[in-house]
N, C-alpha and C positions, 0 to 999 in steps of 0.2 A: 176725687179732679180737681185741677184748680181752675182759676176764672179769666186765665190772662187772654187777650184776645187777638195774641199776635201768632198767627200760620208760621207752621215751622218749613224750609226752605230744602226736604227730603228725597226731591226728583233729582238724578243723574240726567245730564246730556244723551246719555245711552237710551235711560226710561222715556225720555220725555220724544226723541227721536222715532221709536218704534210707537209711542201712544199718534204721534202725527199720522206716522205712515197709515198704520191701522185704523185710525181714525174715519179712513174714507172707505175702506171695506167692512159692511155690514151686513147683518143677516138678508138684508133686501136686495145685496146681491146676489149672492148665493140662492136664493130662491126667487124674491119679486122681480131681477129681470126676466123669468122665464113669462110673468103675465108681460108684460113692455112690448117682451116681442111678439106674443100672441097677437096681440092688439095691432102690434105696429106694423111686424113685417119684417124682413131682413135689412130695413132700414133703420130698425131701431137705436143700432148705434151711433147713427146721426142726430138721434134725442142725446143721448148719452152725449158726446162731444159738447152739443151747445149746452147743455146742463152744467157740464166740465168747467164750459169758459164763464160762466157767470158764476161759480164754486170760485175759480182760481180767480178772476175779479174781484170777489168778494174775499177773498181770504187778504189779496194784496192790500187791500183798504183796510182791512183788521192789523194784518201785521203790522202796516205805517203806522197807526195808532198806539199798539200794544207796545213799538219796539217804542215809541216817545215818551208811554206813560204806564211802565207793565203792572197791571193790576189784577189781585186777585176775579174782581167781579167784572173786570174785560171790559165788553160790550156794554151792557149796560149802562156804566160809568161813564162810558165814551157819549153814552147818548144824552145821558143827563147835564152831561158837561157843556154837549152840543144844543142840545135842543130844549133842556130844561125839565125840570124834577118828573113831568105827567111818564115823559119817553123815558127815563130809565128804570121808572116803577114799569111801565108796558113790559121795557124789554125785558127785564127780571123774572118779573113775575109769568109771563107767559113762555122764556124758554123755562122757568123751571116748571111751569105747568107739564111742556110736551116732555122735559125729561123723567119726570114722574110717571105721565103715563109711558114713555117708551119702556123704565122697565120694569112695570105689572104684565107688559106685553111678553119682554125679553125672558121675563119670567115663565109666564104660561108657552112660551115656545120652546125655550128649552126644557122642560116639564114634557110635552108631546114629541121632543127628541128621544130625550132618558126611557119614554115609551116603549119608544121601539125595541129596546132592550128588556125591559124591565115593567112587569104585570104591578102595576103600583096606582093607584087613585090619582090622579095630574093635579088636583091642588097640593097634597102632598108632596108630588116634585116637585111644582114649583115654591112651595114655603121652604125645603129643604135648600135650593137654589137661593133665596132671598137672602135667609138666615147666614149664608156663607159668604154671598158676598157685600153682606152687613158688616159682617164681624173683618172680613177683611179693608173694608174702610176705616172702619173704628180701628184697628189696631196701629196704623201711623199711614201716612202720604208714602214712604216710603217699599210700604205692602202693598198698597196700590197699583203703584208702577211697575213692582216687579211682576206681579199678576199680571199687569196689562203687557206688560214688555213679553210674557211668553204667549199671551192668546193672541194678540197684533202676530206676531213672529207667526205661530202656526198657521192665521190665516193670508202671511204676506208670502209663507210660503207653499201654501197652496195653490196661489194664484201664479206664480213662480213658476211653479212643476206644471200647472195645466197649459200657462203660457208656451212652455219648451215641446208639451206633448204634441199640443192642439199644434204650434204650427208643423210639427215636423207630421203629420199626418194630411193636413191639408196644401201641404206642397211634395205630396211624394215621396216621403221619406220612408215611411210608415210601412211594415209589410202587409203585400197583398193590396194597398192601398197606392192608387196615383194620384196627380195634381187633380180638384175638383170643385170649383167655385159654384157649382149648378145649381146650388140653393139657396143663393141667392138671386136669382132673375127666376127660377122653376117657384110651381105651387103659385100662379097670381101675382107675379111680379115684383120689382124691387118696392113700391109701395103699392102693393095689393087693397088695399082699404082708402088707398089717397094718402096723398102726401103731406093734407091735413093733419094726419094721426100724428105727423112725429112731435107735431108742436101740445096736441091735447095731452100727452103722456109726457112733459115737462115736468109740472107740478110733484106726478109720486116718482120722478127721476132725482128731481132736486130734494125731495124729504130723506129718500134712499144713500142720500151721498152727504146725510147732515154729520156731521160730525170731528172733519177739518181742524175747524174753531176751536174744537177743545185745547188743541195745544196752547191757545191764547190764554187761557185759562190756568191751565196748568204752570204757563210759566212763570206767573209767580209766586210760586213756590219750589224754584229753581235757585240756584246758587247764582249765575249770571242768566238775569232774565232778556235781556237787551240780545243776546247772544242766541240765547235757545226760542226767541219767534222768528228772531229775521232767518236761521236756518229753517225753521220747519216752513217757514210761510214760503219761502223762496222755493220749498222743493216738493212744493202740493201739485204744482204743473206735470213733472214727470210722474208723478202717482197714478192722478189722475189718466192719463193717456196711457201709461203702462194696464195701471188694474183694470179701469173701466171700458176704455173704448179695446183697447188690446181682446178682453176677454168674453167682451162682446160681440165682437166683429168676429171672430172666431166660432161661439157659439150658433152664431146664423150663417157657418158656414158649411159645419159640422152635422148641425140636427136641424130639417124641414122648419119654419118659422114654427107651420102650422099642427104641431106633432109635438106641441107643449101643454102640458096639463098643470090648469091653475092649482097652487100649491106645495106641485113638485120642485123638486131643482132641476134647472135646465141644466148642470153639470153635471149631475148623475145620465143623463139623456145621453148627454156626451160622449163620457165617458166607458158607459156602455157600446154606442156606434162606433167606440175605437176598442172595443176587445175587450177592454181592461176589466179585471174578474172582482169577484167584492166592491163593487162601486160607491153601492146603497151604503156599506157601510162605514167607508171612509168618508164619503161626504156627508152622513149622517155625522159624524164626530167633528166635522170642521163648523155643521150650520151648529152643531152645540157650540164652542171654541165660540163662532161667531156671535154669538145670543148672549154669552158667558159675558164676554166681552163687551158688549154695549150695555148690559144690565150693571160692572162695574163703572162704566165710566159714566155713565146715566146718574149714579148714584153719587158719584165724584163729583157731577157737576151740577148736580140740582142741588148736593149741603151747598158747596159755594157760592152759587145765586141767593140759599136764604143767611150765608155769612153775610153776604156784601147787603142786602135788603136789609138785615137786622142791622148792622153798623151804619145805614144810612135812617134809622128808627122808621121802615116803614115796614117792617115783620118787627117782631116780638125779640126786644134788646136781647132776651137770652140763648136768643140762637147764637151769638157772638163768642161766644166762651168759646174756649179749645180747653182740652185738657192736655196730661201731662206729655203726649206723646206728639202735641203739636197739632189735633185732627179737631175740628168741630163739631165735638160730638153729637153736642144735641142737634147741630142742624142735621145730621148723617141718621138721626134717629127720627128725624120728623118726617124727612123723605121718603124714608124704608117705610116708612107706614103709611102713605100715602100708595107702595105699589105693595103691601100684603093686604091693602083694602083692594087694588086692582084684582091682584091675586082671586081675592073673595067673591068680587063683584061679576069677573069671569068662569068662575066655578056657576056662582048663583041662579045669575042674567046672564048666560052668556051672549045673547041675541037683543040686548035690551040696553044697560047702563053700560057694562064696558064697551058696544061697540059705540055709544055716542060720545065716549071720552077717549076713542080711538079719531073719530073722526074729528070731531071738536080741535085735536092736537094737527090732524096734517096741513092745513094754511097759516100756523101759526108760526115755522122758521120762515116761510117768505115771509111775512111782514118784519120779524126780527131784523133779515138781511136788509129789509128795504130799510130801517132807520141805521142799521149798521154805516149803508152807503150815504145816506142824511150826514148821519154824525160827521165820517170823513171827509166829506164836502164844506161843510162848515168849520171842523179843530184845525185842517190844511191849513188854513188862512192865519189861524191864531197861534201856529206850534214855532217856532223860531227855528230857522234853518237846521240849526249845529245841531239839534235834536231829531231830524230824518235821517237814520240810520237807513230804513228803509221805505219807497218810497211808491205810492202809486205812478203806473206808467201815466205818460199822458195826460199828466193832470194840466185843466179840469176834465177836459172832452172826454172821455174815458171813463171818468169816474160819473157822469149825467149820463153817458148812454148804458153803463150797469144801472143806473136808478129807474132809465125808460124798460131797459128788458125784464127788470121783474115785479112792474107798476105794468105792463104785457103782460107776464104769465099770470099774476092776480087777474086780471082781466080776462083772463083767457076758462081761470077757473069757474069763476063768474056766471061766464054762457056755457060750456061744458055740461050737457048731465050727467056724464061721469062722477064729474069733479065738485059740480055745485053744491052738495049737503057741503062737502068738507069746506069750500070758501065760506059757506053763511055759518054755519055753526062755528069759524074759526073766528068768523065777524063779532060772530056773539060774545066770546070767552074773552077776546079783545075789547069789547063794549062792557061788558063786567069788569073789568083790571079799570079798565079808566073810572067805571063809576066807584070802585073801591078808593080810585084816588082821588078823585075831583069830593064825593058826598061827603066828608068827614070836614074838606078846605069852606063845604060852601056852606053845611052846617054851623061851623064857627063864626061866617060873617066873612066881611069884608076883612084883608089885612092889614097891619099895619103899616106905615108908609116903611120901607126900606132906606135903608141907607143911599147916600149919593154913590151913582157908577163912580168909574174913573171918566175923565175928562176924554178919554177914544170911544167912550162908549162899550169898552170888550167887559167884561167880565171883574173882579174886584181882584184884588192883587195883594195880599196878606203876607205880609215878613212878621216870619214869629222870631222871637229872640231868646233864645233859651240857654240856662247853664244847667240842665238835667235831663234825665231822658222823659221825656214827657209820655203817659202811657195812653193805652184807647181810648178810652173811657173818659179820660182827659180832653182825646182832641175830641171827641165827641159835645163834648161839652161846648167847648170853643168855637165848632161849626156852628154848633145851632143859634150860638148870641151873634158872630161875625160875619156867617155864610149862611143864609137861611135857605138860599137857594142851591147849594152846592155847586158855586160854579167858578169860583176862587181860586186863581193859582195861588200856588203856596212858593216861599222861599225860608227855607231856616238856616239861621246864623250862629254858631257858637262860639263864644270869647273863647282861646285857647289860654285860661287863663287856671297856673298852677295851683290858687285859693281852690277856685272854683270847681274846678273838675277832681280835688281833694288829692293832688300828686306832691302837694308844698308837704303835706303831713306824712306821706308811705317813703318819699322818692330822696336821696340824697339829691347835694347842689349840682354836684358832679352830671347828675342823672336828669335833671326834672323834667329840662328843655323836650326832650326827647320823648320823656312819659308823656308829657301834659299833651305836647301833638297826640300822640297813640291815644287816650285819654278820652280826648275831645273828638275824636274821628270816631270813635268806637260810639260816643253818645250820638254822633250826627246818624252816622249811619243807623240808628237803631231807628233814632226818630223818622227818618225819611222809610227805614222800612214798615215802621207801623203806620206810617200815612199813606204808605201803596198800600198795603192789605184791606183799607179801607177806601178805595180808591180817590185818595185826591192827590191831586198831581203837586209834586210837590221838588224843588231841586234847590241847593243849599252849599254852603262853604266853611270852612273855619275862618271866625275873625282874629282881630287884632285882641291881645292878652286883656286890653282895655277896656272892658263893658263899652263903654260912652261910643271912642273912636270907630269899635265895632260895630256897634249901631248907626252910626255916622255914613262908613261906605256903604252898609250893605244900604241905607235910604237912598243912597245916591247911584248906585249900580243898577237897583234891583225900583227902585220908583214907585212904594206902594201903597196904597188905597189906607190900606189899617194896618195897625201894629200891632202884635201882643207877644208880651213881655212875661215869658217864665222863669217863677224864678222859685227857687228853695231853701237859700243860706240866706242870711239874711246881708251878708256884704252887699249887693246890692240897694235894699234898701240904707245902709247907711250911705250909701255916693248918691244917694235922692234920684237914683237914673229914672223912674218913672217919673215924678215931676219936670226932669229934666225932660225929658222925652216930651210929655205932653206941652210943656212951654216952647221946645224947638221947632218939632213937627205938627201943620195944621192937618191933622187927621185923628180919628178915631184911636185910641187906645187903650187897649183890653190889657189889664194885671192880672193875671190868673198864680194864685196861690195853694200849688197843690199841697189837699190833705193827708197825712202818714196814714193814719187811721182809715182814709175811706178813700171811696174812690170820687165822689162828687168833688166838688171844685168849690170854693169860696173864692169870686170875681170881685176883687175890689172898684170901687165906683170912680 
């Protein structure tokens, strides 16, 4: 294994599109929708409509931030930039906690489905699923994407077929069945338990819709992150309307709401009502696929969150290592270990520890969505208009309304007897995470005074002048020294110099200019990719072939508060570039001298 820290961009647009489409279709739709219909009545699809609106708005806000600054850590980095280190730390660890619990839960659920056909211990079947999906994630990000592509394809195809057959059935185009919508009002009316029940199930339904935001995390490992995120987030509206509202409405029409049994798939009941043979076997295959898809994407998402937390030195730094295939293998293994432990706990104490973990993760996604909404409101005002390729509708009014809606859902959970346990356990989990963040800082005592902020009062602006491909570990060290709060904006300037790029030694005079520009572009792209992989917002450009003039132009256009000069060749030292920069600009200048034999840096005073 290598110890590089750059993720490989191995996901294709085809894979990302299907991940985005299938991300909103989980086992919660195929099984959990029956519980919601049973508790709410035929009006359950209104609950799904309300939740769909919330998820769509949050995805639009997330899409705006992700296209402006694609990042592997996605919303954890945006929360950190907008609200501070505590928010990024909270989002990262809470989201990781949610997904590793989901990984264990889906492994158990998949094992139960396989047990429908094979007589084997549940723990053994679940263990096999865990090992298989862990191996898939360890192999390469392309392998993950291909598995998820086909898993999501099966889920989407099932829903599409069900929508087609169900529509024919309710519209009277089915053999020996006329138009019949009586189940919407029979058996106690449209709201048999009262209108308030449509709000009581909101928390459960939103939790079932979790997964659409995974597309913004995977985007950092595609060749064109901005385009990928824009397409994925723009189509989420159609996906939720068709897959959730359409199918749940048909379920309410085809099968009486009071005939749904907890733990049984309402789709099986609907297919049997329509007279389709082998409905149980067909849907069991689909539910197994949905569980494997959720397990696969959950392990991927959890490992990438660990990767970013390690990049921010909020988790063991070893987790940032990636292997020869470009995947964070240590982060994947650590996340899968928690999944294995969940499988063991579900086997040993199914009614105690595992249930506690499952319930404590229930409200966490709502808390994460809340921080996403807050982050978008703050970052929108800091982002240059030219970087806003996807914009939140009717900003700031709709953003504030989304934020208020999420607060209202959490308040409903606090007073609802059926959701109160999940709310308080989720709050307890958040309190533990905050204690882990603030505890070490409290023990260290008051922090040293930070460098003065920019005159505007906004986050620090750091200009990096580089003539080499700065490694991720070197960037970590620079960030710790000049940007302790991780709130800086970065601008990278690479002088297009034939000597500094090495082209003067390898290319003839006739072609040296083109070769130099190409080499400088490759160097700039590599630095920007490495910075974005660890969640740092960065732009850049090529500079003049004369480093001093390149620096002067970059300072004039970017107006930094701090300057970092990274060099690997002696030519800049002979020019006295560092001393001249310190005398010319009244801002802190950090001189980074990379060592060739170690990852540590020696920073000149």
